[in-house]
C-alpha positions as semicolon CSV with decimal commas, in nm:
position;residue;x (nm);y (nm);z (nm)
1;M;13,976;5,471;8,144
2;V;13,719;5,457;7,866
3;S;13,797;5,676;7,565
4;M;13,579;5,987;7,551
5;N;13,590;6,324;7,383
6;G;13,712;6,634;7,565
7;Y;13,364;6,751;7,657
8;E;13,275;6,417;7,817
9;A;13,613;6,408;7,993
10;V;13,549;6,750;8,152
11;L;13,202;6,642;8,266
12;H;13,346;6,321;8,411
13;L;13,612;6,517;8,600
14;A;13,346;6,757;8,731
15;T;13,147;6,476;8,891
16;G;13,441;6,336;9,086
17;H;13,664;6,639;9,134
18;P;13,470;6,966;9,107
19;D;13,760;7,150;9,273
20;W;13,957;7,098;8,950
21;M;13,706;7,281;8,729
22;P;13,870;7,625;8,770
23;V;14,196;7,458;8,663
24;V;14,025;7,331;8,345
25;R;13,895;7,682;8,273
26;E;14,239;7,837;8,314
27;A;14,408;7,557;8,118
28;L;14,172;7,636;7,829
29;A;14,261;8,006;7,855
30;V;14,633;7,932;7,862
31;Q;14,603;7,686;7,574
32;R;14,436;7,952;7,358
33;Q;14,719;8,197;7,429
34;S;15,016;7,963;7,406
35;F;15,235;7,906;7,107
36;G;15,181;7,548;6,994
37;G;14,867;7,502;7,201
38;E;15,042;7,344;7,499
39;V;15,009;7,425;7,867
40;A;15,244;7,387;8,162
41;Y;15,162;7,370;8,531
42;A;15,337;7,698;8,609
43;W;15,139;7,881;8,340
44;V;14,804;7,746;8,460
45;Q;14,894;7,817;8,825
46;S;14,990;8,172;8,737
47;E;14,667;8,231;8,546
48;L;14,458;8,074;8,823
49;Q;14,627;8,298;9,081
50;R;14,578;8,606;8,863
51;Q;14,212;8,536;8,781
52;T;14,080;8,396;9,106
53;G;14,347;8,431;9,371
54;G;14,317;8,055;9,411
55;R;14,572;7,779;9,417
56;M;14,596;7,452;9,230
57;P;14,431;7,160;9,412
58;G;14,726;6,935;9,324
59;P;15,099;6,954;9,256
60;N;15,078;6,897;8,878
61;L;14,845;6,850;8,581
62;K;14,853;6,469;8,580
63;R;14,491;6,445;8,697
64;L;14,378;6,629;8,382
65;A;14,595;6,396;8,174
66;T;14,445;6,092;8,348
67;Y;14,097;6,207;8,249
68;G;14,204;6,270;7,890
69;I;14,162;6,646;7,904
70;L;14,536;6,694;7,851
71;Q;14,805;6,467;7,710
72;K;15,158;6,462;7,844
73;S;15,402;6,572;7,576
74;D;15,748;6,427;7,527
75;K;15,886;6,780;7,551
76;S;16,012;6,925;7,876
77;W;16,220;7,219;7,988
78;Q;16,538;7,096;8,158
79;K;16,339;6,792;8,277
80;Y;16,153;7,013;8,525
81;R;15,860;7,150;8,328
82;A;15,623;6,912;8,155
83;Y;15,414;7,037;7,865
84;Y;15,063;6,915;7,795
85;P;14,876;6,961;7,468
86;M;14,497;6,966;7,483
87;P;14,385;6,705;7,228
88;D;14,021;6,812;7,196
89;P;13,986;7,179;7,302
90;P;13,688;7,283;7,087
91;Q;13,483;7,002;7,237
92;Q;13,583;7,107;7,589
93;D;13,486;7,472;7,563
94;P;13,110;7,427;7,627
95;A;13,153;7,207;7,934
96;P;13,291;7,472;8,172
97;E;13,022;7,717;8,061
98;Q;12,745;7,463;8,117
99;L;12,882;7,370;8,456
100;R;12,898;7,739;8,555
101;F;13,213;7,722;8,763
């Protein structure tokens, strides 16, 4: 994948997988609230369920990592929970608002 900033990565994801845009929005919300700025699937799923009543379109956050929106961390919790920092969150904030999801 070509290197792009967070904003461009979100726009690229939106063109191919618009069903993941609510996940990006909730990942941003979780990232702002989390200690260390990392997110985990369970946290994003919980926030998505609380905010929209919706479910994740996939079983993990690897799609967001593939697009460069998140990066997989070396940290894990008992090898079951992967943590993902968001490398470029300020650049990503405008994209969800412009896409109006």
